[in-house]
C-alpha positions as CSV (number, residue, x, y, z in Angstrom):
1,M,-49.7,47.8,101.4
2,V,-51.2,49.5,104.4
3,K,-49.6,49.6,108.0
4,L,-51.5,48.9,111.1
5,E,-49.9,50.8,114.0
6,L,-51.7,51.1,117.3
7,E,-50.7,53.2,120.3
8,D,-49.6,51.0,123.3
9,F,-49.6,47.8,121.2
10,E,-47.0,45.3,120.1
11,F,-47.6,42.2,117.9
12,R,-46.1,38.7,118.1
13,E,-46.8,35.5,116.0
14,E,-47.8,32.4,117.9
15,D,-48.5,29.4,115.8
16,D,-51.9,30.1,114.1
17,K,-52.5,33.3,116.1
18,V,-51.2,36.7,116.5
19,K,-50.8,38.1,120.0
20,F,-51.8,41.7,120.4
21,V,-49.8,42.8,123.4
22,F,-51.4,45.9,125.1
23,M,-49.5,48.1,127.5
24,R,-46.7,45.5,127.9
25,Y,-48.5,43.3,130.4
26,Y,-51.9,42.5,128.8
27,H,-52.9,40.8,125.6
28,F,-55.5,39.1,123.4
29,L,-55.1,36.5,120.6
30,V,-56.4,36.9,117.1
31,D,-56.6,34.0,114.7
32,K,-54.5,34.5,111.6
33,S,-57.5,33.4,109.5
34,D,-59.4,36.4,110.8
35,L,-56.6,38.8,109.8
36,E,-56.3,37.2,106.3
37,K,-59.9,38.3,105.7
38,I,-58.4,41.8,105.6
39,G,-55.6,40.8,103.3
40,K,-52.2,39.1,103.2
41,F,-50.2,40.3,106.1
42,K,-46.7,40.4,107.7
43,V,-46.2,40.8,111.5
44,H,-43.6,43.2,112.9
45,K,-43.0,44.1,116.5
46,N,-44.6,47.5,116.3
47,F,-47.0,47.1,113.3
48,I,-48.6,44.7,110.9
49,D,-48.4,45.3,107.1
50,F,-51.6,44.4,105.2
51,D,-52.1,44.0,101.5
52,A,-55.3,45.8,101.6
53,S,-56.8,49.3,101.3
54,E,-57.0,51.7,104.2
55,K,-60.8,51.6,104.1
56,T,-60.8,47.7,104.2
57,L,-58.4,47.6,107.1
58,T,-60.3,50.3,109.1
59,N,-63.7,48.6,108.6
60,K,-62.5,45.1,109.6
61,I,-59.9,45.8,112.3
62,N,-62.3,47.8,114.6
63,R,-64.4,44.7,115.1
64,I,-61.4,42.6,115.8
65,L,-60.1,45.1,118.3
66,K,-63.4,45.4,120.1
67,I,-63.7,41.6,120.5
68,G,-60.1,41.4,121.5
69,M,-60.3,44.1,124.3
70,D,-63.4,42.3,125.7
71,E,-61.1,39.3,126.0
72,L,-58.1,41.2,127.4
73,T,-56.0,39.0,129.7
74,S,-53.2,40.1,132.2
75,I,-49.8,38.6,132.5
76,L,-51.1,36.8,135.5
77,G,-53.8,35.1,133.5
78,K,-56.6,37.1,134.9
79,R,-59.4,38.9,133.0
80,A,-58.3,42.5,132.5
81,I,-60.5,45.5,132.1
82,Y,-59.2,48.7,130.3
83,I,-60.9,51.8,131.8
84,H,-60.7,54.9,129.5
85,R,-62.3,58.3,128.9
86,D,-65.1,56.8,126.7
87,S,-65.8,53.7,128.9
88,G,-68.4,55.5,131.1
89,I,-66.6,54.1,134.2
90,P,-66.0,56.7,136.9
91,L,-62.6,56.9,138.6
92,L,-64.1,57.6,142.0
93,G,-65.7,55.1,144.3
94,T,-63.4,52.1,144.5
95,N,-60.1,51.4,146.1
96,E,-59.0,49.1,143.2
97,F,-58.4,51.6,140.5
98,G,-58.8,55.3,139.8
99,I,-58.4,58.1,142.3
100,V,-58.8,58.1,146.1
101,D,-59.1,61.3,148.1
102,R,-58.8,60.8,151.9
103,D,-59.8,64.5,152.7
104,T,-56.1,65.7,152.7
105,N,-53.9,67.4,150.1
106,I,-52.5,64.0,149.2
107,I,-54.5,62.3,146.4
108,E,-53.9,58.7,145.5
109,V,-53.6,57.6,141.9
110,K,-54.3,53.9,141.2
111,P,-53.5,53.2,137.5
112,H,-53.6,49.3,137.6
113,T,-53.5,46.2,139.8
114,L,-50.5,44.1,138.7
115,C,-47.6,43.2,140.9
116,N,-44.4,41.3,140.1
117,L,-43.8,40.1,143.7
118,D,-46.0,37.8,145.9
119,C,-45.4,39.3,149.3
120,I,-46.5,37.1,152.2
121,Y,-47.9,40.2,154.0
122,C,-49.7,41.8,151.1
123,S,-52.7,43.7,152.5
124,V,-54.4,43.9,149.0
125,D,-53.8,40.4,147.9
126,A,-51.8,41.2,144.8
127,G,-49.3,39.1,142.9
128,K,-49.2,35.6,141.5
129,S,-51.1,33.8,144.4
130,S,-53.9,36.3,144.5
131,R,-57.4,35.1,144.8
132,K,-58.7,37.9,142.6
133,V,-60.2,37.1,139.2
134,T,-60.0,40.5,137.5
135,D,-57.3,43.0,136.9
136,F,-57.9,46.6,136.0
137,V,-55.8,49.2,134.0
138,V,-56.6,52.8,133.5
139,E,-55.8,55.3,130.6
140,P,-53.2,57.8,131.9
141,E,-55.0,60.8,130.2
142,Y,-58.2,59.8,131.9
143,L,-56.5,59.7,135.3
144,V,-54.9,63.1,134.9
145,Q,-58.2,64.7,133.7
146,E,-60.1,63.4,136.7
147,F,-57.3,64.0,139.1
148,N,-57.3,67.7,138.1
149,K,-61.0,68.1,139.0
150,I,-60.2,67.0,142.6
151,A,-56.8,68.7,142.9
152,S,-58.2,72.1,141.8
153,T,-60.5,72.2,144.8
154,K,-57.7,71.8,147.4
155,Q,-56.3,74.7,149.5
156,H,-52.9,73.3,150.0
157,P,-50.3,72.3,147.4
158,V,-51.1,68.8,146.3
159,E,-49.1,65.7,146.3
160,A,-50.0,63.1,143.6
161,S,-49.2,59.8,145.2
162,I,-49.1,57.0,142.6
163,N,-50.1,54.2,145.0
164,P,-51.7,51.3,143.2
165,Q,-52.9,47.9,144.6
166,G,-49.8,46.6,142.8
167,E,-46.4,47.7,141.6
168,P,-46.5,51.1,139.7
169,L,-43.4,50.2,137.7
170,M,-45.6,47.6,135.8
171,Y,-47.7,50.4,134.5
172,S,-46.2,50.9,131.0
173,R,-47.4,54.5,130.8
174,L,-45.9,55.6,134.1
175,V,-43.6,58.2,132.7
176,D,-46.5,59.8,130.7
177,L,-48.7,59.7,133.8
178,I,-46.1,61.6,135.9
179,K,-45.6,64.2,133.2
180,G,-49.3,64.8,133.0
181,L,-49.7,65.1,136.7
182,K,-46.8,67.4,137.2
183,A,-48.1,69.7,134.4
184,L,-51.1,70.5,136.6
185,K,-50.8,73.9,138.4
186,S,-52.1,72.4,141.7
187,V,-49.5,69.6,141.9
188,K,-46.4,70.4,143.9
189,T,-45.1,66.8,144.4
190,A,-45.4,63.5,142.5
191,S,-44.4,60.4,144.3
192,I,-44.6,56.6,143.7
193,N,-44.8,53.7,146.2
194,T,-42.6,50.9,144.8
195,N,-40.8,47.7,145.8
196,G,-38.0,48.9,143.6
197,T,-37.2,45.7,141.9
198,L,-37.9,46.9,138.4
199,L,-36.0,50.2,138.7
200,T,-33.0,50.7,136.4
201,E,-30.7,53.5,135.9
202,K,-32.3,54.4,132.6
203,L,-35.8,54.4,134.2
204,I,-34.6,56.6,137.0
205,D,-33.4,59.1,134.6
206,Q,-36.7,59.0,132.7
207,L,-38.7,59.4,135.9
208,A,-36.5,62.2,137.0
209,E,-37.0,64.1,133.7
210,A,-40.7,63.4,133.9
211,G,-40.8,65.3,137.1
212,L,-41.0,62.6,139.8
213,D,-40.1,64.1,143.1
214,R,-39.9,61.1,145.5
215,I,-39.7,57.4,145.5
216,N,-41.2,55.7,148.6
217,L,-39.3,52.4,148.5
218,S,-40.3,49.4,150.6
219,L,-36.9,48.1,151.4
220,N,-38.0,45.9,154.3
221,T,-34.6,44.4,155.2
222,V,-31.0,44.2,154.0
223,N,-30.8,40.5,154.8
224,Q,-31.1,38.4,151.6
225,D,-32.9,35.4,153.2
226,T,-35.4,37.6,155.0
227,A,-36.0,39.6,151.8
228,N,-36.8,36.4,149.9
229,K,-39.2,35.1,152.5
230,L,-41.1,38.5,152.7
231,A,-41.3,38.9,148.9
232,G,-42.5,35.4,148.3
233,N,-39.9,35.4,145.5
234,V,-36.2,35.8,145.0
235,Y,-35.8,39.5,145.8
236,P,-32.9,41.2,143.9
237,L,-31.5,42.9,147.0
238,E,-28.1,43.9,145.7
239,K,-29.7,45.4,142.6
240,V,-32.2,47.4,144.7
241,K,-29.5,48.7,147.0
242,H,-27.5,49.8,143.9
243,I,-30.4,51.6,142.4
244,I,-31.2,53.3,145.7
245,L,-27.7,54.8,145.7
246,Y,-28.1,55.8,142.0
247,S,-31.5,57.3,142.5
248,N,-30.6,59.4,145.7
249,N,-28.7,62.0,143.6
250,R,-31.6,62.4,141.2
251,I,-34.9,61.7,143.0
252,E,-35.5,61.9,146.7
253,I,-35.6,58.4,148.3
254,L,-37.8,57.6,151.3
255,I,-37.1,54.2,152.7
256,A,-40.5,52.7,153.9
257,P,-40.0,49.3,155.5
258,L,-43.0,47.3,156.7
259,I,-42.1,45.7,160.0
260,V,-43.5,42.2,160.1
261,P,-43.2,40.7,163.7
262,G,-41.0,37.6,163.7
263,Y,-39.5,38.4,160.3
264,N,-37.6,41.7,160.1
265,D,-38.3,43.4,163.5
266,G,-34.8,42.3,164.6
267,Q,-33.2,43.7,161.5
268,I,-34.1,47.4,161.7
269,E,-30.6,48.4,162.8
270,E,-28.9,46.9,159.7
271,T,-31.4,48.7,157.5
272,I,-30.7,52.1,159.2
273,E,-27.0,51.5,159.1
274,F,-27.1,50.9,155.3
275,C,-29.1,54.1,154.8
276,K,-27.0,56.3,157.1
277,E,-23.8,55.1,155.3
278,N,-25.3,56.2,152.1
279,N,-26.7,59.6,153.3
280,I,-30.4,58.5,153.2
281,T,-32.1,59.9,156.2
282,R,-35.9,59.9,155.4
283,F,-37.8,57.0,156.6
284,G,-41.5,55.9,156.7
285,F,-41.6,52.8,158.8
286,Q,-44.9,51.0,158.8
287,N,-46.5,48.6,161.2
288,F,-47.9,45.3,159.9
289,F,-51.7,45.0,160.3
290,N,-54.0,42.0,159.7
291,Y,-56.6,42.6,156.9
292,Q,-59.6,40.4,156.2
293,R,-58.6,40.0,152.6
294,G,-54.9,40.4,152.9
295,R,-52.3,37.8,153.6
296,N,-51.6,37.4,157.3
297,P,-48.5,35.3,158.1
298,V,-48.5,36.5,161.7
299,K,-50.7,38.2,164.2
300,Q,-50.4,42.0,164.3
301,K,-48.8,43.7,167.2
302,S,-49.9,47.0,168.8
303,M,-48.9,50.5,167.8
304,E,-47.3,50.8,171.3
305,W,-45.0,48.0,170.6
306,F,-44.2,49.4,167.2
307,L,-43.5,52.9,168.4
308,K,-41.3,51.6,171.2
309,L,-39.3,49.7,168.7
310,L,-38.8,52.9,166.6
311,K,-38.0,55.2,169.5
312,E,-35.3,52.8,170.7
313,N,-33.6,53.0,167.3
314,E,-34.1,56.8,167.1
315,E,-32.1,57.1,170.3
316,R,-29.4,54.7,169.2
317,F,-28.9,56.2,165.7
318,N,-29.9,59.8,166.5
319,I,-32.2,59.8,163.5
320,K,-35.9,60.6,163.1
321,L,-38.0,57.5,162.6
322,V,-41.4,58.4,164.3
323,N,-43.2,60.9,162.0
324,K,-46.3,63.0,162.1
325,A,-48.5,64.0,159.3
326,E,-46.8,67.4,159.0
327,D,-43.4,65.7,158.5
328,Y,-44.8,64.5,155.2
329,D,-46.5,67.8,154.4
330,I,-49.9,66.3,154.9
331,H,-52.8,68.6,155.8
332,E,-56.5,68.1,156.2
333,D,-58.2,69.7,153.1
334,S,-61.4,70.0,151.3
335,K,-63.6,67.0,151.0
336,I,-65.3,65.6,147.9
337,P,-69.1,65.6,148.3
338,K,-70.7,62.1,148.9
339,P,-73.7,61.5,146.6
340,F,-74.9,58.8,149.2
341,K,-74.0,57.7,152.6
342,K,-74.1,54.5,154.7
343,N,-77.5,52.7,154.8
344,D,-78.8,54.6,151.7
345,V,-80.7,52.4,149.2
346,V,-79.4,53.3,145.7
347,N,-80.5,52.4,142.2
348,T,-77.4,51.3,140.2
349,R,-76.3,49.6,137.1
350,I,-73.8,46.8,137.1
351,V,-71.0,47.7,134.6
352,L,-68.0,45.5,135.5
353,P,-66.9,42.3,137.2
354,G,-65.4,42.9,140.5
355,K,-61.9,42.1,141.8
356,Y,-63.2,38.8,143.3
357,A,-65.5,36.2,141.9
358,N,-68.4,37.1,144.2
359,E,-68.3,40.8,143.5
360,S,-69.5,43.3,140.8
361,I,-68.9,47.0,140.2
362,A,-72.0,49.2,139.8
363,V,-72.2,52.8,138.8
364,S,-74.5,55.6,140.2
365,E,-74.1,59.3,140.5
366,E,-70.6,59.3,138.9
367,R,-69.3,56.8,141.5
368,C,-68.3,53.2,141.4
369,I,-69.9,51.0,144.0
370,T,-68.4,47.5,144.8
371,V,-71.4,45.1,145.3
372,S,-70.6,42.1,147.4
373,V,-72.6,39.6,145.5
374,K,-73.1,38.9,141.8
375,P,-76.5,40.2,140.9
376,R,-78.6,38.4,138.2
377,S,-79.5,41.6,136.4
378,K,-77.8,44.9,135.3
379,D,-80.1,47.2,137.0
380,V,-80.1,46.6,140.8
381,R,-81.0,48.4,144.1
382,V,-78.2,48.2,146.6
383,K,-77.7,49.2,150.3
384,I,-74.6,51.2,151.0
385,V,-72.6,49.6,153.8
386,R,-69.4,51.6,153.5
387,D,-68.9,55.3,152.4
388,K,-65.6,56.4,154.0
389,H,-63.5,58.6,151.7
390,N,-65.9,58.1,148.8
391,I,-65.1,54.4,148.7
392,F,-68.4,52.7,148.4
393,R,-69.3,49.1,149.2
394,A,-72.8,47.7,149.1
395,V,-75.1,44.7,149.3
396,L,-78.2,43.9,147.4
397,A,-81.2,45.8,148.9
398,T,-83.9,43.5,150.4
C-alpha cells in the first residue's frame, strides 16, 4: 500500500466520485474509475491509500491533479484559479489578488476573493450574490516572497495589511501567511480587515501567536436587525461582541464601522457606548460611497455630512473619531516604478479569465493588466486606461 498525502488537501467520497478539497473552500471531483486505474484505494480524510507502487501513483496522479486544478471550483460555485510561484502570474497589477502598494508604508495583501457574507453595500461585489464568474486564491509563500521585494524598498516601518476583496478568515493559510510576513525584517505591523463572524477563541490565540498585531473589525452596528440587513444574512452579533472582548486582551482591536445613510447613521452612539464600556477606544469610521461595480442600496452623502456626524459624537463621548493618516502611522513612501502609463499601447498575453465574464487578465513587464473585453487570441495589443498605484486596466488597442 502507498499513501497519497497532499498539502492543503482533504478527501471525501461522493457517490461514484472523490472530492479533492483544496484549502478548505475549493474543490474538484475525480471519477473513482480514474483512481482505480492506479490501484484499489480507500479514502480517508487526510489521505488516500492505494494498492500500487510509489512509481505508479506518482506517474498517474500528476495528470489527475493537473486536470483537477484546471477545473477548480470555489464554495460559491465559481471557477477558481490558484496562483503560485510557478504559475507565471505576477502579483502586481490587479486589485483582485496579490499585492497593492499605494505609495505609502502600508502594503495591502490580497490572498483570495471569497466572502461568507453578502453585504448590501459591498464595494467589491463579493459574496453569494456576486456577479463575478471567477475566484482567485494565492499561495502564501508566493505572497510573502513578492511582498518582501516591495517592503524592502520602504523607508518607514511597514504595515502588512491583509485586506482582500473578501473575508480574510476564509483563507485557510492565514496563520501561515501572517507568520511569514512578520518574519520579514521590514514588517513592523500585521493587520487584517475582517467582518469578525468566523473568529473563535482558538483562532484568536493562533493569530496572536503568529504575530498578528491588529484586527480592523467592521462592526457596523450593535442593533441585531440592522446588522442582519447590512450583512445580507443573519449576522451573529452576540458572538462577534464576545470575540471582540476576548480579542482585546490579546490583539489590538480597531472598530471600523461603515456608515450607510438610512441604515446605521442613527446608531453610532450605541456602538461607541458598547466599545467604551469594554475599553475599546480606537475607531476607523468609514463613509459609504457609491461604486460602479459595487452594491449601492442608497445614494452616498458628502464627507462634510460624515465628518459633522463624527465630530458631534466626538464631543458627546470625549473620544477621538476623526483620524488623520499619521494616527494610523501612515506615511508617504517610495513608489514602485510603473512599466507603462495611461494611454500607452502595450503588447500583452492573455493568461487568465477575469473576475467578470467580459474581462480577461493579461501579463506584460511583470504586471497583470485587466482587459475590459474578452480577446479572441492570446497575444493582444491593449491601450492602458488606468495606471494608478500600479493597478492597470486596459481596452483592446484599435
